[in-house]
PyMOL CGO cylinders between C-alpha atoms (Angstrom):
from pymol import cmd
from pymol.cgo import CYLINDER

trace = [
    CYLINDER, 1.59, -20.36, 11.98, 3.96, -17.21, 11.67, 0.3, 1, 1, 1, 1, 1, 1,
    CYLINDER, 3.96, -17.21, 11.67, 4.86, -18.20, 8.02, 0.3, 1, 1, 1, 1, 1, 1,
    CYLINDER, 4.86, -18.20, 8.02, 0.75, -18.11, 7.24, 0.3, 1, 1, 1, 1, 1, 1,
    CYLINDER, 0.75, -18.11, 7.24, 0.40, -14.97, 9.00, 0.3, 1, 1, 1, 1, 1, 1,
    CYLINDER, 0.40, -14.97, 9.00, 3.48, -13.13, 7.45, 0.3, 1, 1, 1, 1, 1, 1,
    CYLINDER, 3.48, -13.13, 7.45, 2.11, -14.92, 4.03, 0.3, 1, 1, 1, 1, 1, 1,
    CYLINDER, 2.11, -14.92, 4.03, -1.08, -13.31, 4.63, 0.3, 1, 1, 1, 1, 1, 1,
    CYLINDER, -1.08, -13.31, 4.63, 0.25, -9.96, 5.43, 0.3, 1, 1, 1, 1, 1, 1,
    CYLINDER, 0.25, -9.96, 5.43, 2.42, -9.82, 2.40, 0.3, 1, 1, 1, 1, 1, 1,
    CYLINDER, 2.42, -9.82, 2.40, -0.05, -10.74, 0.09, 0.3, 1, 1, 1, 1, 1, 1,
    CYLINDER, -0.05, -10.74, 0.09, -2.65, -7.75, 1.41, 0.3, 1, 1, 1, 1, 1, 1,
    CYLINDER, -2.65, -7.75, 1.41, 0.51, -5.49, 1.00, 0.3, 1, 1, 1, 1, 1, 1,
    CYLINDER, 0.51, -5.49, 1.00, 1.11, -6.61, -2.52, 0.3, 1, 1, 1, 1, 1, 1,
    CYLINDER, 1.11, -6.61, -2.52, -2.49, -5.79, -3.66, 0.3, 1, 1, 1, 1, 1, 1,
    CYLINDER, -2.49, -5.79, -3.66, -2.55, -2.38, -1.57, 0.3, 1, 1, 1, 1, 1, 1,
    CYLINDER, -2.55, -2.38, -1.57, 0.63, -1.21, -3.07, 0.3, 1, 1, 1, 1, 1, 1,
    CYLINDER, 0.63, -1.21, -3.07, -0.94, -2.08, -6.45, 0.3, 1, 1, 1, 1, 1, 1,
    CYLINDER, -0.94, -2.08, -6.45, -4.21, 0.15, -5.66, 0.3, 1, 1, 1, 1, 1, 1,
    CYLINDER, -4.21, 0.15, -5.66, -1.52, 2.97, -4.60, 0.3, 1, 1, 1, 1, 1, 1,
    CYLINDER, -1.52, 2.97, -4.60, -0.19, 2.73, -7.86, 0.3, 1, 1, 1, 1, 1, 1,
    CYLINDER, -0.19, 2.73, -7.86, -3.41, 2.71, -9.30, 0.3, 1, 1, 1, 1, 1, 1,
    CYLINDER, -3.41, 2.71, -9.30, -4.21, 5.77, -7.53, 0.3, 1, 1, 1, 1, 1, 1,
    CYLINDER, -4.21, 5.77, -7.53, -0.88, 7.53, -8.29, 0.3, 1, 1, 1, 1, 1, 1,
    CYLINDER, -0.88, 7.53, -8.29, -1.63, 7.09, -11.90, 0.3, 1, 1, 1, 1, 1, 1,
    CYLINDER, -1.63, 7.09, -11.90, -5.04, 8.04, -11.80, 0.3, 1, 1, 1, 1, 1, 1,
    CYLINDER, -5.04, 8.04, -11.80, -3.82, 11.60, -9.81, 0.3, 1, 1, 1, 1, 1, 1,
    CYLINDER, -3.82, 11.60, -9.81, -1.21, 12.07, -12.67, 0.3, 1, 1, 1, 1, 1, 1,
    CYLINDER, -1.21, 12.07, -12.67, -4.05, 11.66, -15.53, 0.3, 1, 1, 1, 1, 1, 1,
    CYLINDER, -4.05, 11.66, -15.53, -6.38, 13.71, -13.38, 0.3, 1, 1, 1, 1, 1, 1,
    CYLINDER, -6.38, 13.71, -13.38, -3.90, 16.47, -12.78, 0.3, 1, 1, 1, 1, 1, 1,
    CYLINDER, -3.90, 16.47, -12.78, -2.94, 16.45, -16.39, 0.3, 1, 1, 1, 1, 1, 1,
    CYLINDER, -2.94, 16.45, -16.39, -6.81, 16.40, -18.08, 0.3, 1, 1, 1, 1, 1, 1,
    CYLINDER, -6.81, 16.40, -18.08, -7.33, 19.45, -15.50, 0.3, 1, 1, 1, 1, 1, 1,
    CYLINDER, -7.33, 19.45, -15.50, -4.57, 21.01, -16.54, 0.3, 1, 1, 1, 1, 1, 1,
    CYLINDER, -4.57, 21.01, -16.54, -5.65, 20.75, -20.35, 0.3, 1, 1, 1, 1, 1, 1,
    CYLINDER, -5.65, 20.75, -20.35, -9.31, 21.67, -19.14, 0.3, 1, 1, 1, 1, 1, 1,
    CYLINDER, -9.31, 21.67, -19.14, -10.51, 17.76, -19.84, 0.3, 1, 1, 1, 1, 1, 1,
    CYLINDER, -10.51, 17.76, -19.84, -12.59, 16.45, -16.88, 0.3, 1, 1, 1, 1, 1, 1,
    CYLINDER, -12.59, 16.45, -16.88, -10.59, 13.02, -16.15, 0.3, 1, 1, 1, 1, 1, 1,
    CYLINDER, -10.59, 13.02, -16.15, -11.80, 12.43, -12.51, 0.3, 1, 1, 1, 1, 1, 1,
    CYLINDER, -11.80, 12.43, -12.51, -9.31, 15.02, -10.53, 0.3, 1, 1, 1, 1, 1, 1,
    CYLINDER, -9.31, 15.02, -10.53, -12.26, 15.87, -8.28, 0.3, 1, 1, 1, 1, 1, 1,
    CYLINDER, -12.26, 15.87, -8.28, -13.39, 12.10, -7.31, 0.3, 1, 1, 1, 1, 1, 1,
    CYLINDER, -13.39, 12.10, -7.31, -9.89, 11.57, -6.79, 0.3, 1, 1, 1, 1, 1, 1,
    CYLINDER, -9.89, 11.57, -6.79, -9.49, 14.34, -4.29, 0.3, 1, 1, 1, 1, 1, 1,
    CYLINDER, -9.49, 14.34, -4.29, -12.60, 13.17, -2.75, 0.3, 1, 1, 1, 1, 1, 1,
    CYLINDER, -12.60, 13.17, -2.75, -11.70, 9.93, -1.92, 0.3, 1, 1, 1, 1, 1, 1,
    CYLINDER, -11.70, 9.93, -1.92, -7.71, 11.36, -0.76, 0.3, 1, 1, 1, 1, 1, 1,
    CYLINDER, -7.71, 11.36, -0.76, -8.54, 11.59, 2.74, 0.3, 1, 1, 1, 1, 1, 1,
    CYLINDER, -8.54, 11.59, 2.74, -10.95, 8.51, 3.11, 0.3, 1, 1, 1, 1, 1, 1,
    CYLINDER, -10.95, 8.51, 3.11, -9.16, 5.83, 0.90, 0.3, 1, 1, 1, 1, 1, 1,
    CYLINDER, -9.16, 5.83, 0.90, -6.07, 6.67, -0.24, 0.3, 1, 1, 1, 1, 1, 1,
    CYLINDER, -6.07, 6.67, -0.24, -4.39, 7.93, 2.44, 0.3, 1, 1, 1, 1, 1, 1,
    CYLINDER, -4.39, 7.93, 2.44, -5.40, 5.08, 4.74, 0.3, 1, 1, 1, 1, 1, 1,
    CYLINDER, -5.40, 5.08, 4.74, -4.13, 2.90, 1.93, 0.3, 1, 1, 1, 1, 1, 1,
    CYLINDER, -4.13, 2.90, 1.93, -0.79, 4.31, 1.76, 0.3, 1, 1, 1, 1, 1, 1,
    CYLINDER, -0.79, 4.31, 1.76, -0.67, 4.29, 5.54, 0.3, 1, 1, 1, 1, 1, 1,
    CYLINDER, -0.67, 4.29, 5.54, -1.11, 0.58, 5.73, 0.3, 1, 1, 1, 1, 1, 1,
    CYLINDER, -1.11, 0.58, 5.73, 1.74, 0.05, 2.95, 0.3, 1, 1, 1, 1, 1, 1,
    CYLINDER, 1.74, 0.05, 2.95, 3.89, 1.76, 5.39, 0.3, 1, 1, 1, 1, 1, 1,
    CYLINDER, 3.89, 1.76, 5.39, 2.61, 0.38, 8.30, 0.3, 1, 1, 1, 1, 1, 1,
    CYLINDER, 2.61, 0.38, 8.30, 2.69, -3.19, 7.04, 0.3, 1, 1, 1, 1, 1, 1,
    CYLINDER, 2.69, -3.19, 7.04, 6.35, -2.88, 5.81, 0.3, 1, 1, 1, 1, 1, 1,
    CYLINDER, 6.35, -2.88, 5.81, 7.59, -1.65, 9.11, 0.3, 1, 1, 1, 1, 1, 1,
    CYLINDER, 7.59, -1.65, 9.11, 5.63, -4.53, 10.66, 0.3, 1, 1, 1, 1, 1, 1,
    CYLINDER, 5.63, -4.53, 10.66, 6.98, -7.30, 8.41, 0.3, 1, 1, 1, 1, 1, 1,
    CYLINDER, 6.98, -7.30, 8.41, 10.47, -5.65, 8.75, 0.3, 1, 1, 1, 1, 1, 1,
    CYLINDER, 10.47, -5.65, 8.75, 10.38, -6.05, 12.34, 0.3, 1, 1, 1, 1, 1, 1,
    CYLINDER, 10.38, -6.05, 12.34, 9.16, -9.59, 12.82, 0.3, 1, 1, 1, 1, 1, 1,
    CYLINDER, 9.16, -9.59, 12.82, 11.87, -10.59, 9.84, 0.3, 1, 1, 1, 1, 1, 1,
    CYLINDER, 11.87, -10.59, 9.84, 14.56, -9.18, 11.97, 0.3, 1, 1, 1, 1, 1, 1,
    CYLINDER, 14.56, -9.18, 11.97, 13.01, -10.76, 15.10, 0.3, 1, 1, 1, 1, 1, 1,
    CYLINDER, 13.01, -10.76, 15.10, 12.85, -14.19, 13.23, 0.3, 1, 1, 1, 1, 1, 1,
    CYLINDER, 12.85, -14.19, 13.23, 16.62, -13.92, 12.31, 0.3, 1, 1, 1, 1, 1, 1,
    CYLINDER, 16.62, -13.92, 12.31, 17.54, -13.55, 15.84, 0.3, 1, 1, 1, 1, 1, 1,
    CYLINDER, 17.54, -13.55, 15.84, 15.42, -16.33, 17.07, 0.3, 1, 1, 1, 1, 1, 1,
    CYLINDER, 15.42, -16.33, 17.07, 17.04, -19.72, 17.20, 0.3, 1, 1, 1, 1, 1, 1,
    CYLINDER, 17.04, -19.72, 17.20, 15.27, -21.66, 14.41, 0.3, 1, 1, 1, 1, 1, 1,
    CYLINDER, 15.27, -21.66, 14.41, 13.54, -24.72, 15.42, 0.3, 1, 1, 1, 1, 1, 1,
    CYLINDER, 13.54, -24.72, 15.42, 14.77, -26.63, 12.30, 0.3, 1, 1, 1, 1, 1, 1,
    CYLINDER, 14.77, -26.63, 12.30, 17.77, -27.00, 13.14, 0.3, 1, 1, 1, 1, 1, 1,
]
cmd.load_cgo(trace, "trace")
């Protein structure tokens, strides 16, 4: 049961990490476009920052900490397979 839960959390985290990387690239492109006077979506990115992007970053951090703690606990517990 724990293995399925950890695999599900890891899958969600992997998808979220790719979303955060996409948002970072979007930020860089939008910022470069703004500096050149070309509208490349920086204003849209900025409106999404507090509502979507910050929680996504927080989810990555919280999920990474959670899976790390669970992994350490599982290492210290005696295995039932031995």
